[in-house]
C-alpha positions as CSV (number, residue, x, y, z in Angstrom):
1,M,0.0,-0.1,0.1
2,N,1.1,3.5,-0.7
3,H,1.0,4.9,3.0
4,F,3.4,7.6,4.3
5,A,3.5,8.1,7.9
6,G,5.3,10.2,10.4
7,F,5.5,10.0,14.2
8,T,7.7,10.4,17.2
9,T,8.9,7.7,19.7
10,P,10.2,8.2,23.3
11,V,13.6,6.7,23.8
12,L,16.0,7.1,26.4
13,G,17.4,10.8,26.5
14,G,14.5,12.0,24.2
15,H,12.4,11.3,21.2
16,H,13.1,9.9,17.8
17,A,11.4,11.3,14.7
18,M,10.2,8.2,12.7
19,L,9.2,8.3,9.0
20,R,7.5,5.5,7.0
21,F,7.7,5.9,3.3
22,A,5.6,4.1,0.8
23,E,8.5,2.1,-0.9
24,D,10.1,0.9,2.4
25,G,6.8,-0.3,4.3
26,R,8.5,0.2,7.7
27,A,9.1,3.1,10.0
28,E,12.9,4.3,10.2
29,P,14.3,7.2,12.5
30,V,15.6,10.5,11.1
31,L,19.3,10.0,11.1
32,G,21.9,12.7,12.3
33,P,25.5,13.1,11.2
34,G,27.2,9.6,11.1
35,G,24.2,7.8,10.1
36,E,22.9,7.3,13.7
37,P,19.4,7.9,14.9
38,K,19.1,11.4,15.9
39,I,17.7,11.9,19.4
40,F,15.7,15.1,20.0
41,P,15.5,16.7,23.5
42,T,11.4,17.2,23.2
43,E,8.7,15.6,21.3
44,L,7.9,19.0,19.6
45,E,11.4,19.1,18.1
46,A,10.9,15.3,16.8
47,S,7.6,16.4,15.3
48,K,9.2,19.5,13.5
49,A,11.8,17.2,12.2
50,V,9.0,14.7,11.0
51,T,7.4,17.7,9.2
52,E,10.4,19.0,7.6
53,S,11.6,15.5,6.3
54,L,8.3,14.7,4.8
55,L,8.3,18.0,3.1
56,R,12.0,17.7,1.9
57,Y,10.9,14.2,0.5
58,F,7.6,15.4,-1.1
59,N,9.3,18.5,-2.7
60,G,12.5,16.5,-4.0
61,H,12.6,14.3,-7.1
62,M,9.5,12.6,-7.3
63,R,9.7,9.0,-8.8
64,R,7.7,6.4,-10.9
65,D,8.8,2.9,-11.0
66,G,12.0,3.6,-9.5
67,E,13.2,6.2,-12.0
68,T,13.4,9.9,-11.3
69,I,11.3,12.3,-13.6
70,T,14.5,13.9,-15.0
71,S,15.6,10.6,-16.7
72,A,12.3,10.4,-18.4
73,R,12.8,14.1,-19.4
74,D,16.4,13.4,-20.9
75,A,15.0,10.6,-23.0
76,A,12.2,13.0,-24.3
77,E,15.0,15.4,-25.0
78,R,16.9,13.0,-27.1
79,I,13.9,12.7,-29.2
80,F,12.5,16.0,-29.5
81,R,15.6,18.2,-29.5
82,K,15.7,21.4,-27.8
83,G,15.4,24.5,-30.2
84,R,14.2,22.3,-33.2
85,M,10.7,23.5,-34.3
86,I,8.2,20.6,-34.9
87,P,5.4,21.9,-37.3
88,V,2.0,21.2,-36.3
89,E,-0.7,21.1,-38.7
90,H,-4.2,22.4,-37.7
91,R,-7.2,20.9,-39.3
């Protein structure tokens, strides 16, 4: 199923910001420097990190079938060269 989710989980020392993306199917924590799960001191800060991460994902390179849209655009550019006029006949 194509479900996305974001939530916080209390851990020793604070909270983890957890994200679940449709292609993964399981929740994973937001990672800090070094690839370790980042621990936020408050639940509010963890919730803000969830929101920022989801927005960054949705506003990034959207994909379809594992390919980025730029690869589809590049393929189209090879066929319909930039600057080349393609005459369109109106009936």
